[in-house]
C-alpha positions as CSV (number, residue, x, y, z in Angstrom):
1,M,-42.1,56.3,-41.6
2,K,-41.2,56.2,-37.9
3,R,-38.0,54.4,-37.1
4,N,-37.8,52.1,-34.1
5,N,-34.3,51.9,-32.8
6,K,-33.5,48.9,-30.5
7,G,-30.5,48.5,-28.3
8,F,-28.8,49.0,-25.0
9,S,-28.9,52.4,-23.3
10,L,-25.8,53.5,-21.6
11,I,-27.1,52.7,-18.2
12,E,-28.2,49.3,-19.3
13,L,-24.7,48.7,-20.7
14,L,-22.9,49.7,-17.6
15,I,-25.1,47.6,-15.5
16,T,-24.5,44.5,-17.7
17,L,-20.7,45.1,-17.6
18,A,-20.9,45.4,-13.8
19,I,-22.8,42.2,-13.6
20,I,-20.1,40.4,-15.7
21,A,-17.3,41.9,-13.8
22,A,-18.9,40.5,-10.5
23,L,-19.4,37.1,-12.0
24,V,-15.7,37.1,-13.2
25,A,-14.6,38.2,-9.7
26,V,-16.5,35.2,-8.2
27,V,-15.8,32.6,-10.7
28,T,-12.2,33.2,-11.4
29,P,-10.8,32.3,-7.9
30,L,-13.1,29.2,-7.8
31,A,-11.7,28.1,-11.2
32,M,-8.1,28.8,-10.1
33,N,-8.5,26.9,-6.9
34,A,-10.0,24.0,-8.7
35,I,-7.1,24.0,-11.1
36,R,-4.6,24.2,-8.2
37,S,-6.4,21.2,-6.4
38,A,-6.5,19.2,-9.5
39,K,-2.7,19.8,-10.1
40,A,-2.0,18.9,-6.4
41,T,-4.0,15.7,-6.5
42,K,-2.4,14.5,-9.6
43,A,1.1,15.2,-8.3
44,S,0.3,13.6,-5.0
45,A,-1.1,10.6,-6.7
46,N,1.9,10.2,-8.9
47,L,4.3,10.5,-5.9
48,K,2.3,7.8,-4.0
49,S,2.3,5.5,-7.0
50,I,5.9,5.7,-7.3
51,S,6.4,5.2,-3.6
52,N,4.2,2.2,-3.5
53,S,5.8,0.8,-6.6
54,I,9.2,1.0,-4.9
55,Y,7.8,-0.7,-1.7
56,N,6.2,-3.5,-3.9
57,Y,9.3,-4.0,-5.9
58,F,11.5,-4.4,-2.9
59,Y,9.2,-7.3,-1.7
60,V,8.5,-9.0,-5.0
61,E,12.0,-8.8,-6.5
62,N,13.8,-8.8,-3.1
63,D,16.0,-6.2,-4.5
64,L,16.1,-2.3,-4.9
65,P,15.1,-0.6,-8.2
66,T,17.6,1.2,-10.3
67,D,15.3,2.4,-13.3
68,M,12.1,4.3,-13.3
69,N,10.7,2.0,-15.9
70,E,10.8,-0.7,-13.3
71,L,8.4,1.3,-11.1
72,V,5.9,3.2,-13.4
73,R,5.1,3.9,-17.1
74,D,4.2,7.1,-18.9
75,L,5.2,9.6,-16.2
76,N,7.1,12.6,-17.6
77,E,10.7,11.9,-16.9
78,E,11.4,15.6,-17.1
79,T,9.3,16.4,-14.0
80,Y,9.4,13.1,-12.0
81,G,12.2,11.2,-10.6
82,V,13.7,8.9,-7.9
83,A,17.0,9.0,-6.2
84,Y,18.5,6.8,-3.6
85,K,21.4,6.7,-1.1
86,E,23.0,4.3,1.4
87,N,23.0,5.6,4.9
88,E,25.7,5.1,7.5
89,D,23.6,2.6,9.4
90,G,23.2,0.4,6.3
91,T,19.6,1.5,5.3
92,F,18.8,2.9,1.9
93,E,16.8,6.1,1.5
94,Y,14.7,6.5,-1.5
95,V,13.4,9.9,-2.6
96,A,10.4,10.2,-5.0
97,F,10.3,13.8,-6.2
98,T,8.7,16.2,-8.6
99,S,9.3,19.5,-10.2
100,D,5.7,19.8,-11.4
101,N,4.1,23.0,-10.6
102,A,1.7,22.1,-7.8
103,D,0.4,23.7,-4.5
104,L,2.5,22.2,-1.8
105,S,0.0,23.0,1.0
106,K,-2.8,21.2,-0.9
107,M,-0.3,18.3,-1.5
108,H,0.1,18.2,2.3
109,E,-3.5,17.5,2.8
110,L,-3.1,14.3,0.7
111,L,0.5,13.3,1.7
112,P,1.2,14.7,5.1
113,N,4.9,13.4,5.1
114,I,5.9,15.3,1.9
115,S,8.4,18.2,2.0
116,S,10.1,20.7,-0.2
117,T,13.7,20.7,1.2
118,I,16.1,20.2,-1.5
119,P,18.7,17.4,-0.8
120,E,22.3,17.6,-1.9
121,D,22.6,16.0,-5.4
122,E,25.9,14.6,-4.8
123,E,24.8,12.3,-2.0
124,Y,22.3,10.5,-4.2
125,T,22.2,8.2,-7.3
126,F,19.4,9.0,-9.7
127,L,17.3,6.2,-11.2
128,S,17.7,6.1,-15.0
129,N,14.7,7.2,-17.3
130,G,13.7,9.9,-14.8
131,R,14.5,13.4,-13.6
132,D,18.2,13.4,-12.7
133,T,18.5,16.6,-10.6
134,F,16.7,18.0,-7.5
135,E,16.7,21.5,-9.1
136,N,13.5,23.2,-9.0
137,L,12.1,20.5,-6.8
138,V,8.5,21.3,-5.6
139,A,7.8,18.3,-3.4
140,K,9.5,15.0,-2.3
141,Y,8.3,11.8,-0.4
142,I,11.0,9.7,1.4
143,L,11.0,6.0,2.0
144,T,13.8,4.3,4.0
145,F,14.5,0.6,3.7
146,S,16.5,-1.8,5.8
147,E,17.2,-5.4,5.1
148,N,13.9,-6.4,6.9
149,G,11.7,-3.9,5.1
150,L,10.4,-0.3,5.1
151,V,11.1,1.9,8.0
152,G,10.5,5.5,8.9
153,P,7.6,7.9,9.0
154,G,4.3,6.4,7.9
155,A,5.9,2.9,7.3
156,G,3.7,1.1,9.9
157,N,6.2,-1.5,9.8
158,L,5.9,-4.5,12.3
159,I,9.4,-5.4,13.6
160,K,10.3,-8.6,15.5
161,S,10.6,-7.0,18.8
162,D,7.0,-5.9,18.7
163,I,5.6,-9.3,18.5
164,S,6.4,-10.6,21.9
165,D,3.0,-9.3,23.5
166,T,0.8,-9.1,20.4
167,F,-0.6,-12.8,20.4
168,S,-2.4,-14.5,23.3
169,D,-0.9,-17.0,25.5
170,Q,-3.4,-19.6,24.1
171,H,-2.0,-19.5,20.6
172,D,1.6,-18.4,21.1
173,W,4.3,-17.7,18.7
174,E,8.2,-17.7,19.0
175,I,10.6,-15.0,17.9
176,T,13.7,-16.2,16.3
177,E,16.5,-14.7,14.1
178,E,14.7,-16.2,11.1
179,G,11.3,-14.7,11.9
180,Y,7.9,-15.6,13.6
181,I,7.3,-19.2,14.1
182,T,4.7,-21.3,16.1
183,L,5.7,-23.1,19.2
184,D,6.3,-26.8,18.8
185,G,3.1,-28.9,19.0
186,D,0.6,-26.1,18.3
187,Y,-2.0,-27.4,15.9
188,Q,-3.3,-23.9,15.3
189,S,-1.6,-20.5,16.0
190,R,-3.3,-17.2,15.2
191,G,-3.3,-13.7,16.5
192,I,-3.5,-10.0,15.6
193,F,-0.5,-7.6,15.8
194,N,-0.6,-4.5,18.2
195,G,-1.8,-1.7,15.9
196,D,-4.6,0.6,14.7
197,E,-7.9,-1.5,14.6
198,T,-9.5,1.5,13.0
199,A,-7.3,1.4,10.0
200,E,-9.1,1.1,6.6
201,N,-6.8,1.2,3.6
202,Y,-3.4,-0.2,3.5
203,T,-1.1,-2.9,1.8
204,V,0.4,-5.6,4.0
205,N,3.5,-7.3,2.6
206,V,4.6,-10.7,4.0
207,V,7.7,-12.8,3.3
208,A,7.3,-16.3,4.4
209,T,9.3,-19.5,4.0
210,Y,7.1,-22.3,3.4
211,L,8.6,-25.6,4.6
212,G,5.5,-27.8,4.1
213,D,3.8,-30.2,6.6
214,G,0.3,-29.2,7.4
215,N,-2.5,-27.6,5.2
216,G,-1.4,-24.1,5.0
217,Y,-1.2,-20.6,6.5
218,G,-3.1,-17.3,6.5
219,I,-2.8,-13.5,6.8
220,Y,-5.6,-11.6,8.6
221,V,-6.6,-8.3,7.1
222,R,-9.1,-5.7,8.6
223,A,-9.0,-7.9,11.7
224,S,-10.0,-7.0,15.3
225,G,-10.5,-8.8,18.6
226,T,-8.2,-11.3,20.2
227,A,-6.6,-14.6,19.2
228,S,-9.6,-16.6,20.2
229,N,-12.3,-14.4,18.7
230,I,-10.9,-12.7,15.6
231,N,-13.2,-10.8,13.3
232,G,-12.0,-10.1,9.8
233,Y,-10.7,-11.5,6.4
234,C,-8.3,-14.4,6.3
235,F,-6.3,-14.7,3.1
236,Q,-5.0,-18.3,2.9
237,V,-2.4,-20.3,1.1
238,D,-4.5,-23.4,1.5
239,E,-3.1,-26.9,0.5
240,H,-6.2,-28.6,1.6
241,F,-8.0,-26.9,-1.4
242,S,-4.8,-26.4,-3.5
243,Q,-6.2,-22.8,-3.7
244,F,-5.5,-19.3,-2.6
245,I,-8.8,-18.5,-0.8
246,V,-10.2,-15.8,1.5
247,R,-12.6,-16.5,4.4
248,I,-14.8,-14.2,6.3
249,V,-14.0,-14.9,10.1
250,N,-16.5,-14.2,12.8
251,N,-15.6,-14.4,16.4
252,G,-12.7,-16.8,15.5
253,N,-15.0,-19.1,13.5
254,E,-13.8,-19.7,10.0
255,G,-17.1,-21.3,9.1
256,G,-16.0,-24.7,8.1
257,V,-13.9,-26.1,5.2
258,N,-16.2,-25.0,2.4
259,N,-17.0,-21.6,3.7
260,Y,-14.9,-19.2,1.6
261,I,-16.0,-16.3,-0.6
262,H,-13.3,-16.4,-3.2
263,G,-10.7,-18.8,-4.4
264,L,-8.2,-19.5,-7.3
265,T,-6.4,-22.8,-7.7
266,F,-2.6,-23.0,-7.5
267,S,-2.5,-24.4,-11.1
268,A,-4.6,-21.6,-12.4
269,A,-2.1,-19.2,-10.9
270,G,0.6,-20.8,-12.9
271,L,2.5,-22.6,-10.0
272,S,4.5,-25.6,-11.2
273,A,3.0,-28.8,-10.1
274,G,0.0,-27.1,-8.9
275,L,1.4,-26.6,-5.3
276,P,3.8,-24.2,-3.6
277,Q,7.3,-25.7,-3.8
278,R,8.9,-26.9,-0.4
279,P,11.0,-25.1,0.9
280,E,10.1,-21.9,-0.8
281,K,10.1,-18.3,0.0
282,H,6.7,-16.6,-0.6
283,N,6.3,-13.0,-1.2
284,I,2.6,-12.0,-0.5
285,S,1.1,-8.5,-0.9
286,I,-2.5,-7.9,0.1
287,T,-4.1,-4.5,-0.4
288,A,-7.4,-3.4,1.2
289,N,-8.8,-0.2,-0.4
290,G,-12.4,0.6,0.5
291,N,-14.4,-2.5,-0.4
292,H,-11.8,-3.6,-3.0
293,F,-9.3,-6.4,-2.1
294,T,-6.3,-7.9,-4.0
295,M,-3.7,-10.5,-3.2
296,K,-0.5,-11.1,-5.1
297,F,1.6,-14.2,-4.6
298,N,5.2,-13.9,-5.8
299,G,4.2,-11.0,-8.0
300,V,1.1,-12.8,-9.6
301,K,-2.4,-11.4,-8.8
302,V,-4.4,-14.4,-7.4
303,L,-7.4,-12.7,-5.8
304,D,-9.3,-9.6,-6.8
305,F,-12.8,-9.0,-5.4
306,Y,-15.1,-6.6,-3.7
307,D,-16.8,-7.1,-0.3
308,D,-18.4,-4.9,2.4
309,T,-18.2,-7.2,5.4
310,F,-15.3,-5.4,7.3
311,S,-14.5,-1.9,6.8
312,Q,-11.6,-1.5,9.3
313,G,-9.2,-3.6,11.4
314,W,-5.5,-4.5,11.6
315,V,-3.2,-7.3,10.6
316,G,-2.5,-10.9,11.9
317,L,-1.2,-14.3,11.2
318,R,-2.6,-17.9,11.2
319,Q,-1.4,-21.4,10.7
320,W,-3.1,-24.7,11.1
321,D,-2.6,-28.4,11.0
322,Y,0.9,-28.0,12.4
323,T,2.1,-26.2,9.3
324,D,5.7,-25.6,9.0
325,V,6.1,-22.0,8.1
326,I,8.4,-19.1,9.1
327,F,7.1,-15.6,8.7
328,E,10.3,-13.6,8.0
329,S,8.7,-10.2,8.0
330,V,5.3,-8.5,8.1
331,N,5.1,-4.9,7.0
332,V,2.1,-2.6,6.6
333,N,2.2,0.4,4.4
C-alpha cells in the first residue's frame, strides 16, 4: 500500500516562520506603544484627579488638606503622594506626584505643566496615607495657593485687579477689599470676565457672601458677548423660586421667570429652613465638561445635567432685584 505523507516541507516551514517573525516585528511595537500610552493616560488622570481634589477641598472646606484620604480613595499609597510647603511670600505649594512607571513624554501631551524634577524632601510635609518620599519620582504636578485662591501656571485665576475693565459701563461693579460688589442702586448687574471665550472644559469656583435683599444671584458659564447681550448658561441661587436653577441665555435674554432648563429646590438640597441663611458664605463649584454640567453648593451637588446648547465660552457674574451679595473670589481651573 502506498503511503501518503502530509506535512510542511522545509521551504514552507521557513516561509511560515518568516511571516510570523514579520508579524511579531510589526505588532510588538504597536502593543508596547499602546501599553505605554495606557500607563501614561492612567498616571496623568490620577495626578489630575488628585490636583482637582486639592483645589475643590480648598474651596469647600476653606482649608488645606493634610491627608490623602481627604482627596482620593483607592490609589496606591506606595506610588502616589502629595506634599506641601509654605513659601516665603505666604503662599502654599502643593505637589501631586507619582513614582508609577509611565512615559513622561506621553504624560506631557495630557498634562503640559508636569515635570520630573525631584524636589528636596526636607522642604516639604507629606500628606499621610500616601507616598512619603520623592525618591524615584517619575512625574509631578504643582499647585500654588494664596489666601485668595489658586495661583500659578494653568490656574486661570481671576484676581481683583483684573476686574476693573471686564464689565460694561452700563452694568458696573465695584472692587473692594471684600470682593466684587454692585454699585449702589443697580437693579441688575452682569458681565463677563476678560478671558478665553473659546474655552470649553473647566471648573469655576466662587466664594460669595450672601447678605439677602433681592431675589438672588448667578454665575455665567460658557458665556460670550458683552454685558448687554450675553450668550451662555446662567447658574442661579434663585430665591424667587427657592431653587438652584440654570437658564439658557440668548443675547442677554433670560427668557422670563419660568424659562429654566433644570432646577432643585433649596429644601431638596437639605438647606435648613429651605432658604440660604443670611448672612452666609456660599462656596459654589460649577464644572463644564463636554455637554455634562454639575453645580455644587457648599459641597452638595445640586445640579447634574447634559445639554448641547453652548460648547464654549468664559465666566461671568449676575445679580438682580438689588440683591446684596459680595463675590469674594472667582477662580477658574
